[in-house]
C-alpha positions as CSV (number, residue, x, y, z in Angstrom):
1,M,91.6,-27.3,-35.4
2,I,93.7,-25.7,-38.2
3,D,94.7,-28.0,-41.1
4,L,98.4,-27.3,-41.6
5,S,98.9,-30.1,-44.2
6,V,100.0,-29.3,-47.8
7,R,100.6,-31.4,-50.9
8,I,103.9,-31.3,-52.9
9,G,103.0,-33.4,-55.9
10,G,102.2,-36.9,-54.6
11,L,103.6,-36.2,-51.1
12,K,101.3,-35.0,-48.3
13,L,103.2,-33.1,-45.6
14,A,101.9,-32.6,-42.1
15,N,102.8,-28.9,-42.5
16,P,104.7,-26.7,-45.0
17,V,107.9,-26.2,-43.1
18,M,111.2,-28.1,-43.7
19,P,115.0,-27.4,-43.6
20,A,117.0,-26.2,-46.5
21,S,119.7,-28.6,-47.6
22,G,123.0,-28.1,-45.8
23,T,121.5,-26.3,-42.8
24,F,120.2,-29.3,-40.8
25,A,121.9,-32.1,-38.9
26,E,121.0,-35.0,-36.7
27,G,122.2,-33.2,-33.5
28,L,119.3,-30.8,-33.7
29,D,117.1,-33.5,-32.3
30,K,118.2,-32.3,-28.9
31,V,116.5,-28.9,-29.4
32,M,113.3,-29.9,-31.3
33,D,110.9,-32.7,-32.0
34,F,111.8,-33.9,-35.4
35,N,108.4,-35.4,-35.9
36,R,106.8,-32.0,-36.0
37,L,108.6,-31.0,-39.2
38,G,106.8,-31.2,-42.6
39,A,109.8,-33.1,-44.2
40,F,113.5,-33.7,-43.8
41,V,115.9,-32.4,-46.5
42,T,119.4,-33.8,-46.3
43,K,122.6,-32.0,-46.8
44,T,123.5,-32.3,-50.5
45,I,125.3,-35.6,-51.1
46,T,127.6,-36.7,-54.0
47,R,128.8,-40.0,-55.1
48,E,132.4,-39.2,-54.3
49,L,134.0,-38.1,-51.1
50,R,134.4,-34.3,-51.1
51,T,136.4,-32.2,-48.6
52,G,134.8,-28.9,-49.6
53,N,136.3,-25.5,-50.4
54,P,139.3,-24.0,-48.7
55,L,139.0,-22.1,-45.5
56,P,137.6,-19.6,-44.5
57,R,134.2,-20.8,-45.7
58,V,131.7,-18.5,-44.0
59,V,131.6,-14.7,-43.4
60,E,128.8,-12.8,-41.8
61,R,127.5,-9.6,-43.3
62,P,124.6,-7.3,-42.3
63,G,121.4,-9.2,-43.1
64,G,122.9,-12.5,-43.9
65,L,125.8,-15.0,-44.3
66,I,128.1,-15.6,-47.3
67,N,129.2,-19.2,-47.5
68,S,131.4,-21.2,-49.7
69,I,131.2,-24.6,-48.1
70,G,131.8,-26.5,-51.4
71,I,129.4,-29.4,-50.8
72,P,131.6,-31.6,-48.6
73,S,130.3,-35.2,-48.7
74,K,131.0,-38.5,-47.1
75,G,129.7,-40.3,-50.2
76,I,126.9,-42.7,-50.9
77,P,128.1,-45.7,-48.8
78,Y,128.1,-43.6,-45.6
79,F,124.7,-42.1,-46.4
80,L,123.1,-45.5,-46.9
81,E,124.8,-47.1,-43.9
82,H,124.3,-44.2,-41.4
83,T,122.1,-41.4,-42.5
84,L,119.2,-43.2,-44.0
85,P,118.6,-45.5,-41.0
86,Y,118.8,-42.5,-38.7
87,Y,116.0,-40.7,-40.4
88,A,113.9,-43.8,-40.6
89,M,113.3,-43.5,-36.9
90,Y,111.1,-40.4,-37.6
91,S,107.8,-39.9,-39.4
92,P,108.4,-36.9,-41.8
93,P,109.2,-38.0,-45.3
94,L,112.9,-37.9,-46.3
95,V,114.0,-35.8,-49.2
96,V,117.5,-36.4,-50.4
97,S,119.4,-33.6,-52.0
98,I,121.9,-34.7,-54.7
99,S,124.6,-33.1,-56.8
100,A,126.7,-34.3,-59.7
101,P,129.0,-32.7,-62.3
102,T,127.2,-34.2,-65.4
103,A,123.7,-35.1,-66.4
104,E,124.6,-38.7,-66.7
105,E,126.0,-38.8,-63.2
106,F,122.9,-37.1,-61.8
107,A,120.8,-39.8,-63.3
108,N,123.0,-42.6,-62.0
109,L,123.0,-41.1,-58.5
110,A,119.2,-40.8,-58.6
111,A,118.8,-44.4,-59.7
112,E,121.0,-45.6,-56.9
113,L,119.0,-43.7,-54.3
114,T,115.6,-45.0,-55.5
115,R,115.0,-47.2,-52.5
116,P,112.7,-47.6,-49.5
117,G,113.0,-44.8,-47.0
118,I,113.5,-42.0,-49.5
119,A,110.3,-40.1,-50.4
120,A,111.7,-37.7,-53.0
121,I,115.0,-36.5,-54.5
122,E,115.9,-32.8,-54.6
123,A,118.3,-32.3,-57.6
124,N,120.6,-29.4,-56.8
125,I,121.2,-28.3,-60.4
126,S,122.5,-25.0,-59.1
127,C,126.0,-26.5,-58.8
128,P,128.6,-26.0,-61.6
129,N,128.2,-28.2,-64.7
130,I,131.5,-29.4,-66.2
131,E,129.8,-29.9,-69.5
132,E,129.1,-26.2,-69.8
133,D,132.4,-24.6,-68.7
134,G,131.5,-24.6,-65.1
135,K,128.1,-22.9,-65.4
136,A,125.2,-24.3,-63.3
137,F,122.7,-26.4,-65.1
138,A,119.9,-24.2,-63.8
139,M,121.4,-21.1,-65.4
140,H,119.6,-21.9,-68.7
141,A,116.5,-23.7,-69.8
142,V,118.3,-25.9,-72.3
143,S,120.8,-27.4,-69.8
144,T,118.0,-27.7,-67.2
145,D,115.9,-29.7,-69.7
146,A,118.9,-31.9,-70.6
147,V,119.8,-32.9,-67.1
148,F,116.2,-33.3,-65.9
149,R,115.1,-35.6,-68.7
150,Q,117.8,-38.0,-67.8
151,L,116.9,-37.7,-64.1
152,R,113.2,-38.4,-64.9
153,T,114.0,-41.7,-66.8
154,A,116.4,-42.8,-63.9
155,T,113.9,-42.8,-61.0
156,S,110.3,-43.3,-60.2
157,L,110.6,-41.1,-57.1
158,P,109.2,-37.6,-57.0
159,L,111.8,-35.1,-58.3
160,W,112.2,-31.7,-56.9
161,I,114.5,-29.3,-58.8
162,K,116.5,-26.6,-56.9
163,L,116.9,-23.6,-59.0
164,T,119.5,-20.8,-58.9
165,P,118.6,-17.1,-58.4
166,N,121.7,-16.2,-60.4
167,T,120.0,-16.1,-63.8
168,G,117.9,-13.7,-65.7
169,D,115.9,-16.6,-67.1
170,L,114.4,-18.1,-64.0
171,P,110.7,-18.3,-65.3
172,E,112.0,-19.9,-68.5
173,V,114.1,-22.4,-66.5
174,A,111.1,-23.2,-64.3
175,Q,109.0,-23.9,-67.4
176,A,111.8,-26.2,-68.8
177,A,111.8,-28.1,-65.5
178,E,108.1,-28.6,-65.7
179,A,108.2,-29.8,-69.3
180,A,110.9,-32.2,-68.4
181,G,108.9,-33.9,-65.7
182,A,109.8,-32.2,-62.4
183,D,107.3,-32.7,-59.6
184,A,108.2,-29.5,-57.7
185,L,110.5,-26.5,-57.8
186,V,112.7,-25.2,-55.0
187,V,113.1,-21.5,-55.5
188,A,115.9,-20.8,-54.9
189,N,119.6,-21.4,-53.9
190,T,121.9,-18.7,-52.6
191,I,122.8,-15.5,-54.4
192,L,126.4,-15.2,-55.7
193,A,128.3,-12.7,-53.5
194,M,131.7,-11.8,-52.0
195,A,133.3,-9.8,-49.2
196,I,136.7,-8.2,-48.7
197,D,138.7,-7.9,-45.5
198,L,139.7,-4.2,-45.1
199,Q,142.7,-5.2,-42.9
200,T,144.3,-7.5,-45.4
201,F,142.7,-6.4,-48.7
202,R,142.0,-10.0,-49.4
203,P,138.7,-11.8,-50.0
204,C,137.1,-13.0,-46.8
205,L,136.4,-16.4,-48.3
206,G,139.0,-18.9,-49.3
207,N,137.1,-19.5,-52.5
208,V,136.8,-15.7,-53.1
209,M,133.0,-15.9,-53.9
210,G,130.2,-17.6,-52.1
211,G,126.4,-17.7,-51.7
212,L,124.5,-15.0,-49.8
213,S,121.7,-16.3,-47.6
214,G,119.6,-14.8,-44.8
215,P,117.0,-12.0,-44.5
216,A,118.8,-9.8,-47.1
217,V,117.9,-12.1,-50.0
218,K,114.2,-12.6,-49.1
219,P,112.7,-9.8,-51.2
220,I,114.6,-11.0,-54.3
221,V,113.7,-14.7,-53.9
222,L,110.1,-13.8,-52.9
223,R,109.8,-12.0,-56.2
224,Q,111.2,-15.0,-58.1
225,V,108.7,-17.4,-56.4
226,Y,105.9,-15.1,-57.5
227,Q,107.2,-15.0,-61.1
228,C,107.6,-18.7,-61.3
229,A,104.2,-19.4,-59.8
230,R,102.6,-17.3,-62.6
231,V,104.1,-19.5,-65.4
232,V,104.1,-23.1,-64.0
233,K,101.5,-25.3,-62.3
234,L,104.1,-27.2,-60.3
235,P,104.2,-26.9,-56.5
236,I,106.9,-24.4,-55.4
237,I,109.0,-24.6,-52.2
238,G,110.2,-21.1,-51.3
239,C,113.7,-20.9,-49.9
240,G,115.5,-17.7,-49.1
241,G,115.7,-15.5,-45.9
242,I,112.8,-17.2,-44.1
243,S,113.3,-16.4,-40.4
244,T,109.8,-15.8,-39.1
245,T,106.2,-17.0,-39.5
246,E,105.5,-13.8,-41.4
247,D,108.2,-14.6,-43.9
248,A,106.7,-18.0,-44.5
249,I,103.3,-16.6,-45.0
250,E,104.6,-14.0,-47.5
251,Y,106.1,-16.9,-49.5
252,M,102.9,-18.8,-49.5
253,L,100.9,-15.8,-50.6
254,A,103.3,-15.3,-53.4
255,G,102.6,-18.9,-54.6
256,A,104.8,-21.3,-52.5
257,S,103.1,-24.4,-51.3
258,A,105.9,-25.0,-48.7
259,V,109.0,-23.3,-47.4
260,Q,112.6,-24.3,-46.5
261,V,114.4,-22.7,-43.6
262,G,118.1,-22.4,-43.6
263,T,120.2,-19.5,-42.1
264,A,117.6,-18.9,-39.4
265,T,118.4,-22.3,-37.9
266,F,122.0,-21.2,-37.3
267,V,120.7,-18.2,-35.3
268,Q,117.8,-20.0,-33.5
269,P,118.0,-23.8,-33.8
270,A,114.3,-24.3,-33.1
271,A,113.2,-21.6,-35.7
272,M,111.3,-24.1,-37.7
273,I,109.1,-25.2,-34.8
274,T,108.4,-21.5,-34.0
275,I,107.3,-20.9,-37.6
276,I,105.0,-24.0,-37.5
277,D,103.3,-22.8,-34.3
278,G,103.0,-19.3,-35.7
279,L,101.3,-20.6,-38.9
280,A,98.6,-22.2,-36.8
281,K,98.1,-19.1,-34.7
282,F,97.9,-16.8,-37.8
283,C,95.3,-19.0,-39.5
284,E,93.3,-19.2,-36.3
285,R,93.4,-15.4,-35.9
286,R,92.4,-14.8,-39.5
287,E,89.8,-17.6,-39.4
288,I,91.5,-19.6,-42.1
289,D,90.7,-23.3,-41.8
290,R,93.5,-24.6,-44.1
291,V,97.0,-23.2,-44.4
292,A,97.0,-24.4,-48.0
293,D,94.4,-21.7,-48.7
294,L,97.2,-19.1,-48.4
295,V,99.0,-20.5,-51.4
296,G,98.9,-17.9,-54.2
297,A,96.4,-15.8,-52.4
298,V,98.2,-12.5,-52.9
299,L,96.0,-9.7,-54.1
300,N,97.3,-7.8,-57.1
301,E,96.1,-5.4,-59.8
302,E,93.6,-7.9,-61.1
303,A,91.5,-7.6,-57.9
304,D,88.1,-6.3,-58.8
305,E,86.7,-5.6,-55.3
306,P,85.9,-1.8,-55.1
307,E,87.6,-1.4,-51.7
308,L,90.8,-2.9,-53.2
309,S,90.9,-0.7,-56.3
310,W,93.8,1.3,-54.9
311,I,96.0,-1.8,-55.4
312,G,95.8,-1.5,-59.2
313,P,97.6,1.0,-61.4
314,S,96.4,4.6,-61.7
315,A,94.0,5.2,-64.6
């Protein structure tokens, strides 16, 4: 029997597969057994009601989707009254994704959501920060440290930090999050992109730019997971272009302890279950007893086995 369990800080998950925030909804219980997932991750919620960005919000491109949804939210009262009781019917731990415009409001939101039924908070600091001229907190180590130190004092729940790939300082940001008390990193959010309609010469999205997700981003985010895993000791949840079991395994080999599946669910609603089953089959085929043994197991230039010497640089 293959052990698919993994640990993300103090949380033990039955397996390493969970949805990415914003790509999962209650109605999917009609096409999959929710109890088979490693965890639930909610759509990002905000304190205030939000309608989201102007239409159109999604455009398809080869290899992925560009979306500018804009974090529509029904607010905290609705979440507490409807969403939280719904997920309480299932066994996987519930991770709540939150967003706020300032560090203080992030902390207040985390404090309000520190209650039974919520296993961890995923802080989406990839969203614009009004204290820094609209730049995302996760763009820089200093702003990441500032928001996360306030979050850490506001809640006793495990804190996952969702990073942005749209920075040249991602390893430094990851180190700042670790120093500030994060329990895990989610690497990463979508990549800033745009598309133009050749009939109208106008941007395809109502908000002009949006976030690219899907298979096209996987090699980029996979590299970022590998880079972060080399500089922090925190568990990493890989997120970006994961559509198959093979994708998930690559992320784990690069250093991810778990993975989040997003765009693939729009294409195949039961994609996460297929990936979970595939992980068990892969481990059985390769005679690997524990899926956690895959984490960080990529072979690189430091390998000293003679038969693997070709991996290293030429003399």
